[in-house]
C-alpha positions in Angstrom: 158.8 86.4 148.1 161.1 83.6 149.4 164.6 84.4 150.5 167.6 82.2 150.7 166.9 80.9 154.2 163.3 80.0 153.4 164.3 78.3 150.1 167.0 76.3 151.9 164.5 75.2 154.6 162.1 74.2 151.9 164.7 72.2 150.0 165.9 70.5 153.2 162.4 69.3 153.7 162.1 68.0 150.2 165.5 66.5 149.5 166.6 63.1 150.9 169.8 63.4 153.0 172.3 60.8 154.2 174.5 61.3 157.2 178.2 60.6 157.4 177.7 57.2 159.0 175.2 56.2 156.3 177.6 57.3 153.5 180.5 55.5 155.1 178.5 52.3 155.4 177.3 52.6 151.7 180.7 51.3 150.5 179.6 47.8 151.6 176.3 47.9 149.7 175.8 45.9 146.6 175.3 49.1 144.6 177.7 51.8 145.8 176.5 55.3 145.2 178.4 57.7 143.0 179.7 60.5 145.2 179.8 64.0 143.6 181.8 66.9 145.1 180.2 70.2 144.0 182.6 72.5 145.8 184.8 75.1 144.2 188.5 74.5 143.2 190.0 76.2 146.3 187.8 74.0 148.5 188.5 70.8 146.6 192.2 71.4 146.8 192.0 71.3 150.7 190.8 67.7 150.6 188.0 65.4 149.3 186.2 62.2 150.1 188.1 59.2 148.5 186.6 58.2 145.2 184.5 61.3 144.8 184.0 62.9 141.4 184.7 66.6 141.4 182.3 68.7 139.4 182.1 72.3 140.5 178.5 73.5 141.0 178.6 75.8 138.0 179.5 72.9 135.7 177.1 70.3 137.2 174.5 70.4 134.5 177.0 70.2 131.6 179.2 67.5 133.0 177.1 65.1 135.1 176.1 62.9 132.1 179.8 62.1 131.4 180.2 60.6 134.9 176.7 59.2 135.6 174.7 58.2 132.5 172.1 56.1 134.4 169.4 58.4 135.6 168.3 55.8 138.2 171.8 55.3 139.7 172.3 56.2 143.4 174.1 59.5 143.8 175.3 61.4 146.8 176.3 65.1 146.4 178.2 67.0 148.9 179.6 70.5 149.5 181.4 72.1 152.4 178.5 72.2 154.9 175.5 70.6 153.2 173.7 73.7 151.8 174.9 74.0 148.2 174.5 70.2 147.8 170.7 70.6 148.4 170.5 73.0 145.4 172.7 70.6 143.4 170.4 67.7 144.3 167.4 69.7 143.1 169.2 70.4 139.8 169.9 66.7 139.3 166.3 65.9 140.0 165.2 68.4 137.3 167.6 66.6 134.9 165.8 63.3 135.6 168.1 61.7 138.2 165.7 60.0 140.5 167.9 58.6 143.3 169.9 61.6 144.6 170.7 62.4 148.2 172.6 65.2 149.9 175.3 64.6 152.5 174.2 66.3 155.7 176.9 68.5 157.1 179.0 68.1 153.9 182.7 67.6 153.9 183.1 69.4 157.2 181.0 66.8 159.0 182.9 64.0 157.2 186.2 65.2 158.5 185.0 65.9 162.0 183.7 62.3 162.2 187.2 61.1 161.5 186.4 59.5 158.2 189.3 59.1 155.7 189.9 61.8 153.1 192.4 62.5 150.4 194.4 65.5 149.4 193.7 65.8 145.7 196.4 66.6 143.2 195.9 70.0 141.8 197.4 72.5 139.4 199.4 75.5 140.5 197.8 78.9 140.0 199.9 79.6 136.9 199.1 76.2 135.5 195.4 76.8 136.0 195.8 79.9 133.7 198.0 78.2 131.2 195.9 75.1 130.7 192.5 76.8 131.3 191.2 76.0 127.8 192.0 72.3 128.4 190.4 72.1 131.8 187.2 73.7 130.5 186.7 70.6 128.4 184.8 68.0 130.4 186.7 65.3 128.6 190.0 66.7 129.9 189.5 68.7 133.1 192.1 69.0 135.8 192.4 65.2 136.1 193.2 65.0 132.4 195.7 67.8 132.5 197.5 66.2 135.4 197.7 63.0 133.3 199.4 65.0 130.6 201.8 66.6 133.0 202.8 63.1 134.2 203.1 61.7 130.7 206.4 60.8 129.0 206.5 61.0 125.2 209.5 60.5 123.0 210.0 62.0 119.5 212.2 60.1 117.2 213.7 62.9 115.2 213.8 66.7 115.8 213.2 67.5 112.2 210.2 68.1 110.0 207.7 65.8 111.9 209.4 66.1 115.3 209.2 69.9 115.2 205.4 70.4 115.1 204.6 67.3 117.1 206.9 68.2 120.0 205.9 71.9 120.0 202.2 71.1 120.3 202.9 68.4 122.9 205.0 70.9 124.9 202.2 73.5 124.7 199.7 70.9 125.8 201.7 70.3 129.0 203.3 66.9 128.3 205.5 66.6 131.4 208.5 64.9 129.8 209.5 65.0 126.2 212.4 62.9 124.9 214.1 64.1 121.7 216.3 61.7 119.8 218.4 63.0 117.0 222.1 62.9 116.2 222.1 65.6 113.6 222.9 69.3 113.6 220.8 72.2 112.3 221.4 72.9 108.6 220.2 75.8 106.5 218.2 73.5 104.3 216.2 72.3 107.4 214.7 75.7 108.1 212.1 75.5 105.3 210.1 73.1 107.4 211.8 72.3 110.7 210.2 75.0 112.9 212.0 74.0 116.1 215.1 75.6 114.8 216.2 79.1 113.6 218.9 80.7 111.5 221.1 81.6 114.4 221.3 77.9 115.4 222.8 76.6 112.2 225.5 74.1 113.2 224.0 73.5 116.6 222.9 70.0 117.6 219.2 69.6 116.9 218.4 68.3 120.4 220.0 71.4 121.9 218.0 73.6 119.6 214.8 71.7 120.4 215.3 72.0 124.1 215.8 75.8 123.8 212.5 76.1 121.8 210.4 73.8 123.9 211.6 75.1 127.3 210.9 78.7 126.0 207.4 77.6 125.0 206.6 75.9 128.3 208.9 75.7 131.3 206.7 73.0 132.8 208.2 70.6 130.3 211.3 68.5 131.0 213.2 67.9 127.8 215.4 64.8 127.7 218.0 65.1 125.0 219.4 62.0 123.3 222.0 63.0 120.7 222.2 59.6 119.2 220.9 57.3 116.5 218.6 54.5 117.5 220.4 51.1 117.2 219.7 47.6 118.3 222.1 48.1 121.2 220.4 51.3 122.6 216.8 51.0 121.5 215.3 49.4 124.6 217.1 51.9 126.9 216.1 54.9 124.8 212.5 54.1 124.2 211.6 51.9 127.3 211.3 54.9 129.7 208.5 56.6 127.7 204.7 56.0 127.5 204.2 56.9 123.8 206.5 56.9 120.8 206.2 59.5 118.1 207.9 58.1 115.0 209.2 60.9 112.8 212.1 58.9 111.5 213.4 59.8 108.0 214.5 56.3 107.0 213.2 52.7 106.8 216.0 51.2 108.9 214.9 53.2 112.0 211.2 52.6 111.4 211.6 48.8 111.3 213.8 48.8 114.4 211.3 51.1 116.2 208.5 48.7 115.3 210.4 45.8 116.7 211.4 47.4 120.0 207.9 48.9 120.5 206.3 45.4 120.1 208.9 44.0 122.5 208.2 46.7 125.1 204.4 46.9 124.5 204.6 50.7 123.6 202.2 52.4 121.2 203.8 54.1 118.1 202.3 57.0 116.3 203.9 56.7 112.8 203.9 59.4 110.1 205.9 59.9 107.0 206.1 62.6 104.3 207.3 62.9 100.7 206.9 65.6 98.2 203.2 66.6 98.6 201.8 63.6 100.4 201.8 62.4 104.0 200.5 59.4 105.8 199.8 58.6 109.5 198.6 55.6 111.6 198.9 54.3 115.1 200.5 51.0 115.9 198.8 50.1 119.2 200.6 48.8 122.3 199.0 45.4 121.8 201.0 45.2 118.6 198.3 44.5 115.9 198.5 45.6 113.2 202.2 46.8 113.2 204.5 48.5 110.7 205.4 45.1 109.1 201.8 44.5 108.4 201.9 47.7 106.3 205.4 47.2 104.8 206.3 43.5 105.2 209.8 44.0 103.7 212.1 47.0 103.5 212.3 48.4 99.9 215.7 48.4 98.2 217.6 51.7 98.6 217.1 52.6 94.9 213.3 52.5 95.4 213.2 54.6 98.5 214.2 58.2 97.6 214.5 60.6 100.5 213.2 64.1 100.9 216.7 65.3 100.2 216.4 63.7 96.8 212.7 64.2 96.0 211.8 67.3 98.0 209.0 68.0 100.3 206.5 70.9 100.6 207.5 72.8 103.7 204.1 73.0 105.4 203.3 69.3 104.9 205.2 68.0 108.0 203.2 70.6 110.0 199.9 69.0 109.1 201.2 65.5 109.8 203.1 66.4 113.0 200.0 68.1 114.5 198.0 64.9 113.8 200.7 62.9 115.5 200.5 65.2 118.6 196.7 64.8 118.6 196.9 61.1 118.6 199.4 61.1 121.4 197.2 63.3 123.6 194.2 61.0 122.9 196.2 58.0 123.9 197.3 59.5 127.1 193.8 60.7 128.0 192.0 57.6 126.7 189.9 59.8 124.4 188.0 58.9 121.3 189.1 56.5 118.6 192.8 56.4 117.5 194.1 55.7 114.0 195.0 52.1 115.0 194.0 49.8 112.1 193.6 52.8 109.8 196.1 54.6 107.5 195.2 58.2 106.9 196.8 59.5 103.6 196.9 63.3 103.0 197.3 64.8 99.5 198.3 68.4 100.0 197.8 69.3 96.3 194.2 68.2 96.2 193.6 69.0 99.9 192.1 65.5 100.3 192.3 62.9 103.0 191.8 59.2 102.2 191.4 56.5 104.9 192.7 53.0 104.2 192.0 49.9 106.3 195.1 48.5 107.8 194.7 44.9 108.7 196.8 42.6 110.8 198.8 40.0 108.8 198.4 36.7 110.6 201.8 35.7 109.1 203.5 38.9 110.2 207.0 38.0 111.6 206.6 40.4 114.5 202.9 40.5 115.4 201.5 37.4 113.7 199.9 34.4 115.2 202.1 32.5 117.6 204.8 35.2 117.7 206.2 35.8 121.2 206.7 39.6 121.0 208.9 39.6 124.2 211.4 37.4 122.4 211.7 39.5 119.3 215.4 39.8 118.4 216.5 43.4 117.6 218.7 43.9 114.6 220.0 46.9 112.7 218.4 47.2 109.3 220.8 49.6 107.7 222.2 47.0 105.3 218.7 46.3 104.0 217.2 49.8 103.7 217.8 53.2 102.3 220.0 55.5 104.4 218.7 58.5 106.3 218.2 61.8 104.6 220.4 64.7 105.7 
């Protein structure tokens, strides 16, 4: 029966290898090989070859296709000393990859030869535990979780929509959450605004939000803005964030957010709720289609009742807010297909989703043909729109 040493000797005789000099020179070749690091997390954290893709040996079979789809593409695998990479190369061969080599001597030989190497960013031990269900997903992994931890997302409103969206974003590890709201907690909020609690009635919503979000995840930095967005402060408030979650409860704020987001080139995840129905879409950073393509003109106040006047099912903002958080995470990670160009409408009574096509209006005053978005003039829309619900 073969033992480890004999099997290793056999594999070394069968597996093409490349030495350090050969791999270093390969960066000048017309087709640069994809370098795969198959070491464990504690080894990878001590340094890696620049540009290498880290796939721990135990995940190689399940994750390689995401990074290398072409079975004929040149691949170099490496480990610490060049032994485990032989087994990894054999596995890739069994999966149909036909141009695989192992780095002789592994990362140890690379460093000893004086070749450049990087110190990869990594999660702390407690973060590895907290976000383990994320990092197990090949589409997220440690690199994706690090993106989330570096991301900055702002929630306009710490109310019905801002509550679930901010809580799930905090749980996901969004590094910086901005909360914009000038209101205080009221007893009537508690039926749906789960950021807050009975003992915080009368407390500023941004203060209550910080207490909840920091209690949920101390990794998250909460930036509190006890203010209402106006033409004077909109650029300063929103310009520092990567993604805007629009949970505003009035048309005036929504139109202003649309204008400033177009001006700044920021994506907006818009949602709204009323009675038993919610709707959500994404207005992309490139600006088309935008909120004005959906609603060209603000409705008169008498035609725009608020939740305070018409009511809202308490669980409805939970559904829509979670969808907002989902879209934000997808945008940050570059995953899947967003709701840009689509309006998703949810009927809670019938438990039914409808998807409507949202098309760019070529005559749109803020994203239409010939419009210079950088020169959009910001104005306050309060005189044209229904006031906010309290």
